[in-house]
C-alpha positions as CSV (number, residue, x, y, z in Angstrom):
1,X,-51.1,-46.2,-51.9
2,X,-48.1,-45.5,-53.8
3,X,-44.7,-46.8,-55.3
4,X,-41.3,-45.5,-55.5
5,X,-39.8,-46.5,-58.9
6,X,-36.8,-44.8,-59.9
7,X,-37.0,-40.8,-59.1
8,X,-41.0,-41.3,-59.5
9,X,-43.3,-41.5,-57.0
10,X,-46.3,-43.6,-58.6
11,X,-49.6,-43.0,-57.0
12,X,-53.4,-43.4,-57.8
13,X,-55.8,-40.2,-57.8
14,X,-59.2,-38.8,-58.8
15,X,-60.5,-36.2,-61.2
16,X,-61.3,-34.2,-58.4
17,X,-57.8,-34.4,-57.0
18,X,-55.4,-34.0,-59.8
19,X,-57.4,-31.9,-62.5
20,X,-56.0,-28.9,-61.5
21,X,-52.6,-30.2,-61.8
22,X,-53.3,-32.3,-64.8
23,X,-54.4,-28.8,-66.7
24,X,-51.0,-27.1,-65.5
25,X,-48.9,-30.2,-66.7
26,X,-50.9,-30.2,-70.7
27,X,-48.9,-26.8,-71.2
28,X,-45.8,-28.8,-70.6
29,X,-46.8,-31.9,-72.7
30,X,-45.8,-31.9,-76.5
31,X,-48.9,-32.7,-78.9
32,X,-51.4,-32.2,-76.1
33,X,-55.1,-32.5,-77.7
34,X,-57.9,-31.8,-76.4
35,X,-58.9,-35.2,-75.9
36,X,-56.3,-35.2,-73.2
37,X,-57.6,-32.6,-70.9
38,X,-59.6,-33.6,-67.6
39,X,-62.8,-32.4,-69.1
40,X,-63.0,-34.6,-71.9
41,X,-61.9,-37.5,-70.0
42,X,-64.2,-36.9,-66.9
43,X,-67.2,-36.5,-69.6
44,X,-66.4,-39.8,-71.1
45,X,-65.7,-42.0,-68.3
46,X,-68.8,-40.6,-66.5
47,X,-70.9,-42.2,-69.7
48,X,-68.9,-45.1,-70.5
49,X,-66.8,-45.9,-67.4
50,X,-69.4,-48.5,-66.0
51,X,-67.8,-51.9,-65.1
52,X,-64.1,-50.3,-65.4
53,X,-62.0,-49.7,-62.7
54,X,-60.3,-46.1,-63.1
55,X,-56.9,-45.9,-63.0
56,X,-55.3,-42.2,-62.8
57,X,-51.9,-42.9,-62.6
58,X,-49.9,-39.8,-61.1
59,X,-45.9,-39.4,-61.3
60,X,-44.3,-37.2,-58.6
61,X,-41.2,-36.0,-58.2
62,X,-39.9,-34.3,-55.1
63,X,-43.6,-34.2,-53.6
64,X,-45.0,-32.5,-56.7
65,X,-47.0,-34.3,-59.5
66,X,-45.0,-34.1,-62.6
67,X,-46.9,-36.5,-65.0
68,X,-50.3,-38.4,-65.8
69,X,-51.4,-41.5,-67.2
70,X,-55.1,-41.6,-67.4
71,X,-56.4,-45.4,-67.8
72,X,-58.7,-48.0,-66.8
73,X,-58.7,-51.3,-66.1
74,X,-61.4,-53.8,-67.6
75,X,-61.4,-57.7,-67.3
76,X,-57.9,-57.6,-66.9
77,X,-56.7,-55.6,-69.6
78,X,-55.6,-52.1,-68.9
79,X,-56.1,-49.1,-71.4
80,X,-56.5,-45.8,-72.1
81,X,-59.8,-43.6,-70.9
82,X,-62.2,-43.6,-74.3
83,X,-63.1,-45.7,-76.8
84,X,-61.7,-45.0,-80.6
85,X,-65.0,-44.5,-81.9
86,X,-65.0,-41.1,-80.1
87,X,-61.5,-40.2,-78.9
88,X,-58.9,-39.8,-82.2
89,X,-56.0,-39.8,-80.1
90,X,-54.7,-41.2,-76.4
91,X,-51.4,-40.2,-74.8
92,X,-50.0,-39.7,-71.2
93,X,-49.2,-36.3,-70.0
94,X,-45.7,-36.3,-69.9
95,X,-45.4,-32.7,-68.2
96,X,-42.0,-32.4,-66.8
97,X,-41.5,-36.5,-66.8
98,X,-38.9,-38.1,-69.0
99,X,-41.1,-40.0,-70.9
100,X,-39.1,-43.4,-70.7
101,X,-38.5,-43.0,-67.1
102,X,-42.3,-42.4,-66.4
103,X,-42.9,-45.9,-68.7
104,X,-40.6,-47.9,-66.9
105,X,-42.5,-46.4,-63.4
106,X,-46.0,-47.5,-65.1
107,X,-45.3,-50.8,-65.9
108,X,-43.5,-51.5,-62.2
109,X,-46.7,-49.9,-61.0
110,X,-48.8,-52.6,-63.2
111,X,-47.1,-55.3,-62.1
112,X,-49.1,-55.0,-58.6
113,X,-52.5,-54.7,-60.2
114,X,-54.4,-57.8,-59.7
115,X,-55.3,-59.9,-62.9
116,X,-53.8,-57.3,-65.2
117,X,-52.7,-59.7,-67.9
118,X,-52.8,-57.3,-70.8
119,X,-51.9,-53.5,-71.5
120,X,-53.9,-52.0,-74.8
121,X,-52.8,-48.5,-75.8
122,X,-54.7,-47.4,-78.8
123,X,-54.5,-44.5,-81.0
124,X,-51.2,-43.1,-80.2
125,X,-49.5,-40.8,-82.7
126,X,-46.6,-41.8,-84.2
127,X,-44.4,-38.9,-83.7
128,X,-45.3,-38.9,-79.5
129,X,-42.2,-40.1,-77.8
130,X,-44.8,-42.2,-75.8
131,X,-45.0,-45.0,-78.4
132,X,-41.4,-46.3,-78.3
133,X,-41.3,-45.5,-74.8
134,X,-43.7,-47.6,-73.7
135,X,-42.8,-50.4,-76.3
136,X,-39.3,-50.2,-74.9
137,X,-40.5,-50.2,-71.5
138,X,-42.8,-53.4,-71.5
139,X,-39.9,-55.4,-73.1
140,X,-37.5,-54.2,-70.5
141,X,-40.5,-55.4,-67.9
142,X,-40.8,-58.9,-69.6
143,X,-43.8,-58.6,-71.9
144,X,-44.8,-59.5,-75.2
145,X,-45.4,-56.2,-77.4
146,X,-47.1,-55.6,-80.9
147,X,-47.6,-52.7,-82.4
148,X,-49.2,-52.0,-85.7
149,X,-50.8,-48.9,-87.9
150,X,-54.0,-48.1,-86.8
151,X,-54.7,-45.4,-89.0
152,X,-53.9,-42.1,-90.6
153,X,-54.8,-39.0,-89.5
154,X,-54.3,-36.3,-92.3
155,X,-53.5,-32.7,-91.6
156,X,-51.8,-29.1,-92.9
157,X,-48.9,-27.3,-91.5
158,X,-50.6,-23.6,-92.2
159,X,-48.6,-20.8,-93.4
160,X,-49.2,-17.0,-91.8
161,X,-51.9,-16.3,-94.8
162,X,-54.7,-18.1,-96.4
163,X,-53.4,-16.7,-100.1
164,X,-50.2,-18.2,-99.1
165,X,-51.9,-21.4,-97.8
166,X,-54.0,-21.5,-101.5
167,X,-51.0,-21.0,-103.6
168,X,-49.3,-24.2,-101.6
169,X,-51.8,-26.8,-103.1
170,X,-51.4,-28.5,-106.1
171,X,-52.2,-26.9,-109.6
172,X,-55.7,-29.0,-109.8
173,X,-56.9,-28.8,-106.0
174,X,-55.7,-25.0,-106.3
175,X,-58.0,-24.5,-109.1
176,X,-60.7,-26.4,-108.3
177,X,-60.9,-24.6,-104.8
178,X,-61.1,-21.2,-106.4
179,X,-63.8,-22.4,-108.9
180,X,-65.9,-23.9,-106.2
181,X,-65.7,-20.7,-104.1
182,X,-66.7,-18.6,-107.0
183,X,-69.4,-21.0,-108.0
184,X,-71.1,-20.7,-104.2
185,X,-70.6,-17.2,-104.1
186,X,-72.5,-16.9,-107.3
187,X,-75.3,-18.9,-106.2
188,X,-76.4,-16.5,-103.1
189,X,-75.6,-14.7,-100.1
190,X,-72.6,-16.9,-98.5
191,X,-72.3,-16.6,-94.7
192,X,-70.1,-18.6,-92.5
193,X,-70.6,-18.0,-88.4
194,X,-68.0,-19.3,-86.6
195,X,-69.5,-20.1,-82.8
196,X,-67.1,-20.4,-80.0
197,X,-68.7,-19.4,-76.7
198,X,-71.0,-21.6,-74.4
199,X,-74.0,-19.7,-75.1
200,X,-73.2,-19.5,-79.0
201,X,-72.9,-23.5,-79.1
202,X,-74.9,-25.1,-77.2
203,X,-78.2,-24.0,-79.0
204,X,-76.5,-24.9,-82.5
205,X,-75.5,-28.4,-81.6
206,X,-79.3,-29.6,-82.8
207,X,-78.7,-28.1,-86.1
208,X,-75.2,-29.5,-86.2
209,X,-76.4,-32.9,-85.4
210,X,-79.1,-32.8,-88.1
211,X,-76.6,-32.1,-91.0
212,X,-74.2,-34.7,-89.6
213,X,-76.7,-37.1,-90.0
214,X,-78.1,-35.7,-93.2
215,X,-74.9,-35.8,-94.7
216,X,-74.4,-39.9,-94.9
217,X,-76.1,-42.8,-93.4
218,X,-73.0,-44.4,-92.2
219,X,-72.7,-41.1,-90.3
220,X,-76.6,-41.1,-88.9
221,X,-76.1,-44.8,-87.9
222,X,-72.9,-43.8,-85.8
223,X,-74.7,-41.0,-84.4
224,X,-76.8,-43.1,-81.5
225,X,-78.7,-41.2,-79.1
226,X,-75.9,-42.6,-76.6
227,X,-73.1,-41.1,-78.5
228,X,-74.9,-37.5,-79.6
229,X,-75.2,-37.0,-75.8
230,X,-72.0,-37.7,-75.2
231,X,-70.4,-35.4,-77.9
232,X,-73.2,-32.9,-76.6
233,X,-71.7,-32.8,-73.0
234,X,-68.2,-33.0,-73.7
235,X,-68.5,-29.9,-76.8
236,X,-70.4,-27.6,-74.0
237,X,-67.8,-28.3,-71.5
238,X,-65.1,-27.8,-73.6
239,X,-66.8,-24.7,-74.5
240,X,-66.8,-23.5,-71.4
241,X,-62.8,-23.5,-71.6
242,X,-62.4,-21.9,-74.7
243,X,-61.5,-25.2,-76.8
244,X,-64.9,-25.8,-79.1
245,X,-65.8,-24.1,-82.3
246,X,-69.0,-24.8,-84.5
247,X,-68.7,-23.6,-88.2
248,X,-72.3,-23.0,-89.6
249,X,-72.0,-22.0,-93.3
250,X,-75.3,-20.5,-94.3
251,X,-76.5,-19.9,-98.4
252,X,-79.3,-17.3,-98.4
253,X,-79.7,-17.7,-94.5
254,X,-80.2,-21.5,-94.7
255,X,-77.7,-23.6,-92.8
256,X,-75.9,-26.0,-95.4
257,X,-73.0,-27.2,-93.7
258,X,-71.6,-27.3,-90.4
259,X,-68.1,-28.8,-88.5
260,X,-67.2,-29.1,-85.1
261,X,-63.5,-28.4,-84.3
262,X,-61.3,-28.4,-81.1
263,X,-58.7,-25.9,-80.2
264,X,-55.7,-26.2,-78.5
265,X,-53.0,-24.0,-78.5
266,X,-51.9,-23.0,-82.1
267,X,-54.0,-26.3,-83.6
268,X,-57.2,-26.8,-84.8
269,X,-58.6,-30.3,-84.7
270,X,-61.6,-31.0,-86.8
271,X,-63.8,-33.5,-85.1
272,X,-67.2,-33.9,-87.5
273,X,-69.0,-32.4,-90.0
274,X,-71.8,-32.9,-92.2
275,X,-74.2,-30.9,-95.0
276,X,-76.8,-30.8,-96.9
277,X,-77.1,-33.1,-99.9
278,X,-79.4,-30.6,-101.6
279,X,-76.6,-28.9,-101.9
280,X,-73.8,-31.3,-102.9
281,X,-73.4,-29.8,-105.7
282,X,-72.2,-26.7,-104.7
283,X,-69.3,-28.8,-102.7
284,X,-70.6,-27.0,-99.5
285,X,-69.1,-29.8,-97.0
286,X,-65.4,-29.2,-98.6
287,X,-65.9,-25.1,-98.9
288,X,-67.1,-24.7,-95.2
289,X,-63.7,-26.5,-94.3
290,X,-61.7,-24.4,-96.7
291,X,-63.9,-21.1,-95.2
292,X,-63.0,-22.4,-91.5
293,X,-59.3,-22.6,-92.8
294,X,-58.9,-18.9,-93.6
295,X,-60.6,-18.4,-90.2
296,X,-58.3,-20.2,-88.1
297,X,-54.9,-18.9,-90.5
298,X,-56.1,-15.5,-89.6
299,X,-56.1,-16.4,-85.7
300,X,-52.8,-17.5,-85.5
301,X,-53.1,-21.6,-86.1
302,X,-50.2,-23.3,-87.5
303,X,-51.6,-26.7,-87.7
304,X,-55.2,-28.0,-88.7
305,X,-55.5,-31.6,-88.0
306,X,-58.4,-33.4,-89.7
307,X,-58.0,-36.4,-87.5
308,X,-58.3,-40.2,-88.5
309,X,-59.7,-41.4,-91.6
310,X,-58.4,-40.9,-95.3
311,X,-61.6,-39.4,-96.8
312,X,-60.4,-37.6,-99.9
313,X,-61.8,-34.0,-99.2
314,X,-58.5,-33.8,-96.6
315,X,-56.3,-34.5,-99.4
316,X,-58.2,-32.2,-101.8
317,X,-57.1,-29.3,-99.3
318,X,-53.5,-30.5,-99.0
319,X,-53.6,-32.8,-96.0
320,X,-50.5,-35.2,-95.5
321,X,-50.9,-38.4,-93.7
322,X,-49.7,-38.7,-89.8
323,X,-49.9,-42.1,-88.4
324,X,-51.5,-43.6,-85.5
325,X,-50.3,-46.5,-83.9
326,X,-51.9,-49.5,-81.5
327,X,-49.6,-51.1,-78.9
328,X,-50.5,-54.6,-76.8
329,X,-48.5,-55.8,-74.2
330,X,-48.7,-59.0,-73.0
331,X,-47.8,-61.6,-70.6
């Protein structure tokens, strides 16, 4: 079933029918992230979509899909796929669509969805045009709208070399980073492995999860068997597309810190990390991030996104806040 709104034809499809076009449109979507790929979205839906109705909304011009909104409906509430505990960013795949036109078409279509009383859109980056477009479209359609700051997601605009990056830090942070790097290297043989293929990443995940759980009681509590299984499935699936990275830091051959990152275009996303508290005095967690920054700078990454949360180590490494917003429309 489809509706025509303005210049756009609005339909609902499936992962199978939309995946190829979805992937192509990501290349035309500013600010696209790994969480917006059909790979990530389908893994989440297969594990956590029980009790919800899938609403993969496509917007077509002249018979070709030009944009997508990955949504679901549960108990009268329409939302993006993915809860905030596992998905840091949400958005639409705007592709070649004007985002304002897409948002108007979406709310016009939602009017025909039985039982829908609330549109709950979480984790939209403040610099995404989707944020204001959705708010304005909802108001034009007669909905009541609330928008508030959900969290911050610190990140670093990266220069062309690691030395220039280090020089860009404040005097205290620059001095501390160099001092800690010297101290770690004096403690033994330091090696950091970058794992990127599915064959490298899959066998390293148990060690990664072990270090995450070791690093804090909060992280150990968060990584329930269900969440761990989801992360494993998503990471392996994205590794098959070249988007996953694990950085494993070893001291005298022993794994002491690990971080899980994703890559999309010239951006790197730090999803989760952990370290062995027995080596806390050597700042192995922070230094594993610093050494991974050195690698991604050499590979042409121009923005490192630490994602949601205001942990101090992010700012020690020079990160600046980026806001994430939560919009709710009710009628």
